[in-house]
NULO-748340 format. One record per residue (C-alpha): x negated, y negated, z; residue in one letter. Coordinates in Angstrom, 1 decimal. Example, Ala and Ser with C-alpha at 12.3 -4.5 7.8 and 13.67 -1.06 7.14 Angstrom:
<<-12.3 4.5 7.8> a>;
<<-13.7 1.1 7.1> s>;
END
This chain:
<<-22.9 -0.2 -3.2> m>;
<<-21.9 3.3 -4.2> t>;
<<-19.0 4.1 -6.5> q>;
<<-17.1 5.7 -3.6> v>;
<<-17.5 2.5 -1.6> t>;
<<-16.1 0.4 -4.5> r>;
<<-13.1 2.8 -4.7> r>;
<<-12.5 3.0 -1.0> l>;
<<-10.3 -0.1 -0.8> a>;
<<-7.9 1.3 -3.4> t>;
<<-8.0 4.8 -1.9> v>;
<<-7.2 3.4 1.6> l>;
<<-4.4 1.3 0.3> a>;
<<-2.9 4.3 -1.5> f>;
<<-3.3 6.3 1.7> s>;
<<-1.5 3.6 3.7> a>;
<<1.4 3.7 1.2> l>;
<<1.5 7.5 1.4> l>;
<<1.9 7.3 5.2> t>;
<<4.5 4.6 5.1> a>;
<<7.7 5.2 7.0> p>;
<<10.3 7.2 5.1> r>;
<<13.1 7.3 7.7> s>;
<<15.4 5.3 5.5> a>;
<<15.3 8.1 2.9> y>;
<<17.4 10.3 5.1> s>;
<<20.4 9.1 3.2> s>;
<<18.7 8.5 -0.1> e>;
<<20.5 8.9 -3.4> s>;
<<18.4 9.4 -6.6> g>;
<<15.3 7.8 -5.1> g>;
<<17.1 4.6 -4.0> w>;
<<17.3 3.4 -0.4> y>;
<<20.9 3.4 1.0> p>;
<<21.1 -0.4 0.8> g>;
<<19.3 -3.7 0.3> f>;
<<18.5 -4.2 4.0> e>;
<<17.0 -0.7 4.3> d>;
<<14.7 -1.2 1.3> a>;
<<13.7 -4.7 2.4> q>;
<<12.8 -3.5 5.9> r>;
<<10.8 -0.6 4.5> s>;
<<8.9 -2.8 2.1> a>;
<<8.1 -5.3 4.9> s>;
<<6.9 -2.5 7.2> d>;
<<4.9 -0.6 4.6> s>;
<<3.5 -3.4 2.4> g>;
<<5.2 -1.9 -0.7> q>;
<<6.8 -3.9 -3.5> p>;
<<10.6 -4.2 -3.2> l>;
<<12.5 -3.3 -6.4> l>;
<<16.1 -4.5 -6.8> l>;
<<18.1 -3.1 -9.6> h>;
<<21.2 -5.3 -10.1> f>;
<<24.2 -3.7 -11.8> h>;
<<28.0 -3.7 -11.9> a>;
<<30.7 -1.1 -12.4> t>;
<<32.1 -3.0 -15.4> y>;
<<28.7 -3.1 -17.1> c>;
<<28.3 -0.7 -20.1> g>;
<<24.5 -0.8 -20.3> p>;
<<24.3 -0.2 -16.5> c>;
<<26.4 3.0 -16.9> r>;
<<24.2 4.0 -19.7> r>;
<<21.0 3.6 -17.6> m>;
<<22.7 5.7 -14.9> n>;
<<23.2 8.5 -17.4> r>;
<<20.0 8.3 -19.4> e>;
<<17.5 7.0 -16.9> v>;
<<18.3 7.2 -13.2> f>;
<<19.6 10.8 -13.4> g>;
<<16.2 12.1 -14.5> e>;
<<14.2 13.8 -11.7> p>;
<<10.9 12.2 -12.8> d>;
<<12.4 8.7 -12.5> v>;
<<13.8 9.5 -9.1> q>;
<<10.4 10.7 -8.0> q>;
<<8.7 7.6 -9.4> r>;
<<11.1 5.4 -7.4> l>;
<<9.7 7.0 -4.2> r>;
<<6.1 6.5 -5.0> n>;
<<4.7 3.2 -3.7> g>;
<<8.0 1.3 -4.1> i>;
<<10.9 0.6 -1.9> a>;
<<13.9 0.5 -4.3> a>;
<<17.6 -0.4 -3.9> a>;
<<20.5 -0.8 -6.2> e>;
<<22.6 -4.0 -5.8> v>;
<<26.1 -4.2 -7.1> d>;
<<26.6 -7.9 -8.0> v>;
<<30.3 -7.6 -7.5> s>;
<<29.9 -6.4 -3.9> e>;
<<26.8 -8.6 -3.1> h>;
<<27.0 -11.8 -5.1> p>;
<<25.0 -13.7 -2.4> e>;
<<22.0 -11.3 -3.0> i>;
<<22.4 -11.7 -6.8> a>;
<<22.4 -15.4 -6.5> q>;
<<19.4 -15.4 -4.2> r>;
<<17.3 -13.5 -6.8> y>;
<<18.7 -15.1 -9.9> g>;
<<20.6 -12.1 -11.2> a>;
<<23.0 -13.9 -13.5> s>;
<<23.3 -11.0 -15.9> t>;
<<23.1 -7.2 -15.5> v>;
<<21.4 -4.8 -15.7> p>;
<<18.4 -6.6 -14.3> r>;
<<15.4 -5.6 -12.2> d>;
<<13.7 -8.0 -9.8> v>;
<<10.6 -7.2 -7.8> v>;
<<9.4 -8.9 -4.5> v>;
<<5.7 -8.2 -4.3> f>;
<<3.8 -7.9 -1.0> p>;
<<2.3 -11.4 -1.5> d>;
<<5.8 -12.9 -1.5> g>;
<<6.0 -13.5 -5.3> s>;
<<9.3 -12.7 -7.0> i>;
<<9.4 -11.6 -10.6> e>;
<<12.2 -10.5 -13.0> t>;
<<10.7 -7.5 -14.7> v>;
<<13.6 -6.4 -16.8> n>;
<<16.8 -7.8 -18.3> v>;
<<19.2 -5.5 -20.2> g>;
<<19.1 -1.8 -21.0> f>;
<<15.7 -0.1 -20.7> m>;
<<14.9 3.4 -22.0> p>;
<<13.6 6.0 -19.6> r>;
<<10.0 6.0 -20.9> a>;
<<9.7 2.2 -20.7> a>;
<<11.3 2.2 -17.2> y>;
<<8.8 4.9 -16.0> m>;
<<6.0 2.7 -17.3> s>;
<<7.4 -0.3 -15.5> m>;
<<7.7 1.5 -12.2> l>;
<<4.1 2.7 -12.5> a>;
<<2.9 -0.9 -13.2> s>;
<<4.9 -2.2 -10.1> i>;
<<3.3 0.5 -7.9> a>;
<<-0.2 -0.2 -9.2> d>;
<<0.2 -3.9 -8.4> r>;
<<1.4 -2.9 -5.0> g>;
<<-1.7 -0.7 -4.5> y>;
<<-4.0 -3.6 -5.6> t>;
<<-2.4 -6.0 -3.2> m>;
<<-2.5 -3.5 -0.4> a>;
<<-6.2 -2.9 -1.1> a>;
<<-6.8 -6.6 -0.9> a>;
<<-5.0 -6.7 2.5> r>;
<<-7.0 -3.7 3.7> q>;
<<-10.2 -5.5 2.8> r>;
<<-9.1 -8.5 4.8> q>;
<<-8.3 -6.2 7.8> l>;
<<-11.6 -4.5 7.5> d>;
<<-13.4 -7.8 7.5> l>;
<<-11.4 -9.0 10.5> q>;
<<-12.2 -5.8 12.3> r>;
<<-15.9 -6.2 11.6> q>;
<<-15.8 -9.8 12.7> s>;
<<-14.1 -8.9 15.9> d>;
<<-16.7 -6.2 16.5> q>;
<<-19.6 -8.6 16.2> q>;
<<-18.7 -10.4 19.4> i>;
<<-19.2 -7.9 22.2> t>;
<<-20.3 -8.3 25.8> p>;
<<-23.7 -7.0 24.8> e>;
<<-24.1 -9.3 21.8> s>;
<<-22.8 -12.3 23.8> a>;
<<-25.5 -11.6 26.4> q>;
<<-28.1 -11.4 23.7> a>;
<<-27.0 -14.8 22.4> i>;
<<-27.2 -16.3 25.9> v>;
<<-30.7 -14.8 26.4> a>;
<<-31.9 -16.2 23.1> t>;
<<-30.5 -19.6 23.8> d>;
<<-32.2 -19.6 27.2> s>;
<<-35.5 -18.8 25.7> g>;
<<-35.7 -15.2 27.0> d>;
<<-36.7 -12.4 24.7> d>;
<<-33.6 -10.4 23.7> a>;
<<-34.0 -6.6 23.5> p>;
<<-34.5 -5.4 20.0> n>;
<<-31.7 -2.9 20.2> d>;
<<-29.2 -5.7 20.7> t>;
<<-29.9 -7.6 17.5> a>;
<<-27.2 -5.8 15.6> d>;
<<-25.1 -4.1 18.2> v>;
<<-22.0 -4.0 16.0> s>;
<<-23.8 -1.7 13.5> r>;
<<-25.0 0.9 15.9> t>;
<<-23.6 4.4 15.7> e>;
<<-21.7 4.2 19.0> d>;
<<-20.0 1.0 18.0> d>;
<<-19.0 2.0 14.4> s>;
<<-15.3 2.2 13.6> v>;
<<-14.2 5.5 12.2> l>;
<<-11.8 5.1 9.3> g>;
<<-8.7 7.3 8.8> l>;
<<-9.6 9.1 12.1> e>;
<<-12.3 11.1 10.3> g>;
<<-10.1 12.4 7.5> f>;
<<-11.5 12.5 3.9> c>;
<<-10.0 9.5 1.9> p>;
<<-10.8 11.2 -1.4> v>;
<<-8.8 14.4 -0.6> r>;
<<-6.0 12.2 0.6> l>;
<<-6.0 10.2 -2.6> h>;
<<-6.5 13.0 -5.1> e>;
<<-4.7 15.9 -3.5> d>;
<<-2.5 14.1 -0.8> r>;
<<-4.0 16.5 1.8> e>;
<<-5.2 15.6 5.2> w>;
<<-8.6 17.3 5.3> v>;
<<-11.1 16.5 8.0> k>;
<<-14.4 15.0 6.8> g>;
<<-17.9 15.8 8.0> s>;
<<-20.4 13.4 9.6> p>;
<<-22.9 14.8 7.1> e>;
<<-21.1 13.1 4.3> f>;
<<-20.4 9.4 5.1> t>;
<<-20.1 6.1 3.5> d>;
<<-19.5 2.6 5.0> t>;
<<-17.0 0.1 3.8> h>;
<<-16.9 -3.4 5.4> h>;
<<-18.4 -2.0 8.6> g>;
<<-16.0 1.0 8.8> v>;
<<-17.4 4.5 8.5> v>;
<<-15.5 7.1 6.5> y>;
<<-16.2 10.9 6.5> y>;
<<-15.9 13.0 3.4> f>;
<<-15.2 16.7 3.2> s>;
<<-18.3 17.4 1.0> g>;
<<-20.9 16.1 -1.4> q>;
<<-18.5 16.4 -4.3> k>;
<<-15.9 14.1 -2.7> e>;
<<-18.7 11.7 -1.7> l>;
<<-19.9 11.3 -5.2> q>;
<<-16.6 11.1 -7.0> e>;
END
């Protein structure tokens, strides 16, 4: 298995997160979704972690985080990368605070794609530490998305293996007839291969966030799905 093949699951998961719906950001403020429901819906649709920052207007540390952390452009950008984030005022939404155990503020709670819920911060957190926390949350989301992508690839490969041609081959074998040699592995022939990312290069998408068409000259296969790369350099990275 090549290094590119080993990286494909992570690359594809990252690509999926890059192409996640962003319609709810039309009314964004500082990287946050407009409300809890918007962020929850986006996280569910895209497979991203849901980050909830619980705060209150009477909370001094909350106001300090607003000034020193959330007003910084790099933090706002990080909130948009691989995370669906929303602020929740516990005074306005006590039922949400109770649901996620936000008994004190400020507090950050994450709902990961696998359904697990974790409190990742309680109290004031400096900007650098908060940035590191956001990166860790996104990375865990990518890992879970990669695992989900592997499951989908395996399911797709399994579905491919039962085709009319292969079913006829099985019947012929069971009846004692000689099955044609070219039907022994029908799902792996060139005509039946699934082309991943519609032929776009996954490495260019991951590294440069550019949709660049790959070439049939540079290919690799991951769980039965064929991916095209834009050149030898991308194939070997």
